[in-house]
PAMAR-44683 format. One record per atom (N, C-alpha, C, CB): x, y, z. Coordinates in steps of 0.02 Angstrom, whole numbers, plus 50000, padded with zeros to 5 digits. Glycine has a CB too. Example, Ala and Ser with C-alpha at 12.3 -4.5 7.8 and 13.67 -1.06 7.14 Angstrom:
506604971650390/506154977550390/506604983550390/505654977650452/506424988850354/506844994750357/506455000250394/507044997050286/
//
This chain:
542335583848051/541635585848050/541575592748020/541335585748121/541095593847976/541005600347946/540565604447994/540675599747875/540805610448013/540445614148064/540415621548048/540775613048130/540095625148093/540035632448096/539465635048053/540685635548075/539055639048083/538525642648048/538425649148084/537865638448046/538025653448054/537985660248080/537505661248137/537795664648026/537175656148162/536715657348217/536345651048236/536235662648199/535935651548290/535505646048309/535885640348340/535135643648251/535595634348331/535865628348364/536575626848342/535425622448349/536745628248280/537415626648257/537945630348297/537495628348183/537815636748312/538295640548352/538345637748423/538085647948355/537785635548450/537795632748518/538205626348520/537085631348543/538095621948472/538485615748469/539215617248457/538215611148415/539355621948412/540045623548396/540415626148458/540085628648340/540085630348497/540395632948558/540565627348606/539925638048592/540135622348610/540265616648655/540845612548630/539635612248661/540905611848564/541475608248536/542125611848552/541405607348460/542125618448543/542735622348557/542925622048631/542625629548537/542435621248674/542575621048746/542765614048770/541965623448784/542705609048727/542855602148746/543595601448763/542655597248690/543735597348813/544425596448835/544725589748815/544455597148910/544325585248787/544595578848764/544135576048710/544675573848823/544385571248670/543985568648614/543315565648634/544385563448579/543265562848694/542625559848714/542085565248720/542705556148780/542265571148743/541775576648746/541565578748676/542065582548784/542045579148631/541875580848562/541405575748532/542515581348518/541545569348544/541115563948519/540405564748546/541395557148539/540335566248611/539675566748640/539275572548611/539735567648716/539615578148598/539265583948568/539015582148499/539735590048564/539435579148458/539225577448390/538695571948389/539825575348348/538735567248436/538205562248441/537525565648454/538355557148498/537525570548497/536905574148512/536665578248453/537005578648573/537145580948416/536975585548360/536745581748298/537585589748343/536935575548291/536845571848228/536135572348198/537015564648239/535595571748237/534935571648206/534745577948168/534415570348258/535025583748188/534835590048155/535415593348119/534555594948206/535965589848115/536595592748090/536525595548019/537135587548090/536255591647973/536225593947903/535815600347897/535925588447859/535225600347927/534805606247921/535105612347957/534105604847950/535435611048014/535745616648050/536285619948008/536035614148117/536655615947969/537185618747928/536935621747862/537695613447912/536495618147828/536305620047761/535685624547759/536175614047719/535345625347816/534755629447817/534135625747794/534855635547775/533565628947803/532925625747788/532865623847714/532365630347807/533195627747670/533135626347598/533705622047572/533105632847560/534185620347616/534715615847597/535255618847553/534435610047564/535295625447549/535755628547501/536265633147534/535365632447450/536335632747601/536775637447635/537425634247659/536415640547694/537615628647631/538245625347649/538545622147587/538135620047706/538845626047542/539075623447478/539745619747480/539125628947430/540105619947536/540785617247536/540835609847516/541075618047604/540395605347540/540455598447518/540435597647442/539905594247549/539985601247410/539945600947337/540555604047303/539325604447313/540815609447332/541415612647304/542005607947308/541565619247341/542095604647365/542655599947372/542565594047325/542695597447445/541965591447319/541855585847273/542005587947201/541125583347278/541835594047182/541995596547115/542755596547104/541705603547104/543125598747154/543855598947149/544125591847140/544165602347211/543895587247182/544125580247177/543975577447108/543805575947233/543375578647083/543185575947018/543605578946961/542445577347004/543835585046970/544255588246919/544965585246918/544305595746932/545195582946977/545885580646983/545965573046978/546175582947048/545445569346995/545505562147003/544945558446968/545515560247078/545095552146950/544605547946917/544105545146967/544955542246879/543495543846946/542985541046992/543185534447023/542325540246956/543655530946993/543875524547020/544365525347079/544205520346965/544575531447092/545055532647146/544775530647214/545265539947147/545215528047257/545025526647326/545075533147366/545475521047357/544535534947399/544485541347435/544365539947509/543925545747406/544715543647551/544565543747623/544265550447640/545205542347666/543655550447665/543315556447688/543445556947763/542545556347672/543945560847783/544145561347853/543685566247889/544875563647859/543445564247948/542935568147984/542315568847940/543215575148004/542045563147920/541515563047869/540855565547894/541435556047843/540755566047960/540115568347985/539535564147961/540005575547965/539015567347938/538415563847914/538465561847841/537815568147924/539045562947810/539145560447743/538985565347687/538755554447733/539005571847702/538855576747650/539355576647593/538825583747681/539995575847610/540505575547558/540435569047518/541215576147588/540325563447553/540225557147519/539645557347470/540115551547569/539105560547490/538535561147446/538695565247384/537955564347482/539085570647394/539285574747337/539755571047291/539615581247361/540215567047319/540665563147277/540275557847238/541205559747321/539775554847269/539375549747234/539045552647173/538855546747282/538835558847176/538525562047119/539015562947061/538235568847139/539665562747076/540175562947023/540385555947002/540775566847048/540075550847030/540225544047009/540755540447050/540435544146940/540975543347106/541465540047148/541115534547189/541825545147196/541395528547187/541075522847220/541505519647274/540895517747169/542145521547278/542595518647328/542795524047378/543225515447294/542325525747421/542425531047470/542355528147540/541925536947459/542865528847580/542835526847651/542745533147693/543485523047672/542425532347750/542325538047795/542525536347866/541605540247794/542855541047899/543025540447970/542775546548007/543795539747979/542525545348068/542285550848109/542285548648182/541565553048087/542345553548226/542365551948297/541685550148325/542655557648336/541145552148291/540465551348317/540095545448287/540065557748306/539935540448326/539545534848299/538865536848271/539445529648352/538545541748301/537885543748275/537945547448209/537515547948327/538475551348202/538595554448136/538705549048084/539205559348140/539105544148101/539245538648054/538605534948036/539745533748085/538155534048084/537525530748070/537125534548017/537105529948134/537125541148021/536775545247971/537135544647903/536745552647992/537805544647904/538175543847842/538025537247809/538925544547854/537955532047849/537815525347822/537145525147786/537825520047878/536665528847810/536005528947777/536035531747706/535525533147819/536555535447690/536615538147622/536795532747571/537145543747621/537085527247595/537275521647552/537755523747496/536655518447522/538235528047513/538725530347463/539435528547484/538665537847453/539525525647543/540195524047568/540345516647560/540275526147641/540965515147542/541195508247539/541295505547609/541835507647499/541575509747653/541695507747722/541655513847767/542395504147730/541395512847827/541335518247876/541545515647944/540605521047879/541855519947984/542055517648050/542215523448096/542655513148045/542155522248162/542335527448210/543095527748219/541995526048278/543355533848228/544065534648238/544205541448269/544455533848172/544685541548315/544945547748342/545495550048294/545215546948416/545335554948253/545795557048201/546355561448226/545415560648147/546365562748291/546955566148320/547525561148330/546765569548386/547385554648321/547885549448329/548065546648260/547615543848376/548485541648260/548685538448197/548075535548162/549215532848211/548025536748098/547445534348060/547475526748052/547415537647991/546905523348057/546905516148044/547025514847970/546235513048066/547285509047956/547375507147886/548095507547863/546955511347842/548215504947805/548885504347777/549115510947748/548905498947724/549765512047746/550035517947712/549925517447637/550785518847728/549925523247604/549885523547530/549255520247503/550495520247500/548725520047542/548125516447522/547675520447475/547735514247582/547635526947487/547115530947454/547415535447400/546755535247506/546985537047351/547165541947302/547005548947323/546835540447237/546515549547369/546285556147392/546085555647465/545695558647349/546245560847503/545945561947568/545595568747566/546475561747626/544965568847587/544605575147594/544515576547669/543915574847558/544545582947686/544425584947756/544095591847754/545095585147797/543445591947763/543065598047756/542935601147825/542395596747720/543235606747838/543115610847897/543185606947962/542415613847894/543685602747965/543805599048027/544475600548059/543755591548013/544835605348031/545475607348060/545365613748101/546025608448004/545465613348166/545365619248207/545215617448279/544805623448179/545095622548320/544975621448392/544395616548404/544825627948426/544525611648447/544015606648462/543955601248410/543355609948471/544335601848357/544305597048303/544995593848294/544065600248237/545265594148234/545905590948220/546465596148222/545885587448152/547035594348250/547605598848246/547885598948175/548155596748296/548185604348154/548475604548086/548985599048075/548785611248074/549295596548128/549785591148121/549465584848093/550115589648188/548795584348093/548455578648063/548615578047988/547695579148073/548835583447958/549015583247887/549555578147873/549245590147864/550005576947922/550535572147912/550245565147905/551035572447971/549745563547945/549425557047939/549035556447874/548945555947998/548725561847853/548375561647788/548875559947733/548035568447773/549465563147735/549975561847684/550225554547688/550565566647693/550235551747747/550485544947754/550035539847719/550545543047828/549385541047720/548925536047692/548765537347619/548285535947731/549025542747590/548925544147519/549545542047480/548775551747508/549445538647424/550015536447384/550325542347346/549795530947335/550935541347324/551285546447286/550875548547225/551985544047265/550805555047216/550405557747162/549675558747179/550455553147104/549465556447238/548775557447261/548685564347291/548585552147312/548085565747314/547905572547334/547595572747404/547445575647284/547715578147438/547365580047499/546975586347483/547865581147560/546315586147491/545895592047479/545575593947545/545345590547424/545755599847571/545525601847637/545225608847634/546105601547687/544825610247685/544585617047693/544695619347765/543835617547674/544805625747773/544895628647839/544685635947836/545635627947864/544395638547890/544175645447892/544755650247878/543865647047959/544605655847846/545135660547830/545515662847892/544845666547793/545165663147949/545505665348010/545965659948038/544995667348062/545895653848017/546325648448041/546835645947990/545915642748063/546835649047931/547265646647877/548005647547893/547105650147813/548195652847928/548905654147941/549225648347979/548995660647980/548875645748029/549155640148068/549205633848026/548735638848130/548685632447987/548705626547943/549255627447891/548025625447910/549315633347863/549825634547812/550525633347840/549765641647786/550635634847904/551275633447935/551445626047931/551275635748009/550945621747944/551065614547941/551135612247868/550495610847975/550775615547823/550845613947752/551565615347730/550345617947709/551845620847753/552535622547735/553025617247760/552725629447762/552885614347819/553305608847843/553295603047794/553075606647912/552715601447769/552665595947721/553045597547657/551935594447705/552985603747634/553335605547572/554085605747582/553075612247546/554305608247640/555025608547654/555335601647654/555155611947720/554965596747681/555215589847683/555055585947620/554905586247743/554775589347571/554615586347506/554145580347514/555245584147470/553705580947563/553175575947572/552585577647528/552965575547647/552445584047520/551885586247479/552035593147451/551225586247519/551655594947400/551705601747373/551005604547364/552105601847306/550955611147367/550305614447359/550155615247285/550305621347394/549595612547263/549385613447194/548965619647185/548985607347171/548525621047233/548095626947226/547775628647292/547555625747173/547615634947300/547205637247356/546715642447329/547645640347414/546125642447357/545615647247336/545145648347394/545235644747273/544785653847393/544285655247444/543585654047417/544345662447470/543165651147460/542475649747443/542025651247502/542385642347420/541385652447491/540935653747547/540815647547590/540265656447522/540835648547656/540635643247702/539875643047705/540935644247773/539575648647723/538855649547722/538715656147687/538545649347795/538425656247627/538285662447593/537885667447634/537915661047529/537455664947678/537035669347718/537425673547768/536505665347753/538025671247786/538415674747838/539015678447810/538645669847890/539225676847750/539835679847722/540475676547744/539855687047741/540435671547788/541035667947810/541345664147751/540875663147869/542005663947751/542345660747695/542865655747719/542665665947650/543005650947676/543505645847690/544015645547634/543165638947698/544625643847654/545145642147605/545055634847586/545865643647633/545025633447522/545045626647497/545735625547467/544475625247443/546105620847496/546795619647475/546865612547448/547285620747534/547275611947397/547415605447367/548165604147372/547175605047293/548355598547403/549055596447407/549145590147366/549255595247481/549715589547333/549905583347299/550435579947341/550155584747227/550335573647357/550815569847397/551395567647352/550475563747431/552005569047375/552605567747335/553005561747360/553045573747334/552905559747423/553305554347452/552855548647472/553705556847512/553035542647453/552665536747475/552805535547549/552845530547433/552285533447585/552355531947657/552705537547694/552745525347667/552415543447690/552715549347721/552835548147795/552265555447711/553415550147822/553565549047893/553115553147938/554305550747907/552945550347996/552515553948043/552855555048109/551865550248053/553495553448114/553855554448176/554505558048162/553985547848212/554815560548215/555445563948207/555395571148227/555695563348136/555955574748226/555965581748248/555485586048206/556675584548242/555125590348239/554685594948205/553965592748200/554935596248138/553825586248213/553135583848210/552825583448279/553105577048176/
//
C-alpha cells in the first residue's frame, strides 16, 4: 500500500497501521481508509503524490508494454493506472485490503486482482512476471524487507523489481538487497531519490533490481 502524507487523515491512518500488531489489523485500517485514500495522499488538486507515475515511467523505460507485471500492495490502483497510461495491459495486483482492491478494480486497468497477505509466500507460479512493482509498502506495519526474496522468486531471469522506500528506511532494505546480490539472485541497476509528497519535502529512494536467478530460493540460512 502506498502511504504517508504530511498531515490530516493520512497521518492518522498511518499511525494506526504502524501500531497494528497483526495483518488483520492492517487490513481493517486500509479497508476503512479506502474511500478517501487517493485524495488523502495526492491532495485536493491530485498532484502531491508523484511516486506512482515515477515508478511507471521507470518500468516503461526498462520493459515492453507486453510484459507481465505484478503490482504488489497495489492499494487503490494508482500504479496500475499509471502503467496503463504507458500501454501496459497485463498487470496483476495484490493487496491485503479487499476494499482497496475494489477501488482498484473500478479503474479497469488490471488483468487480475486479489487479496493476499504479502508477508507470506506470494500466490502464483515462480518466474511468472517480468516486473514486480512495490510502491512505499516496505516498512513498519507493512511488508518486511525480506519480502524482496518472494518478489525475486516470481520474477523471471532478466526481469525487474522496482520498489520505493523512505530515505529513513532505505538502510534496512538495502541490507536485504545486499543479501540478494551476494547470493547472485539479483543485482542493483539503479537507485535515485524522488519526492514522496512535494508539499512536505519527504523523499523516497526508487530502486531497480534485475533478477539474475530463475526461481530464486526463499528458504535456507539467512532468510
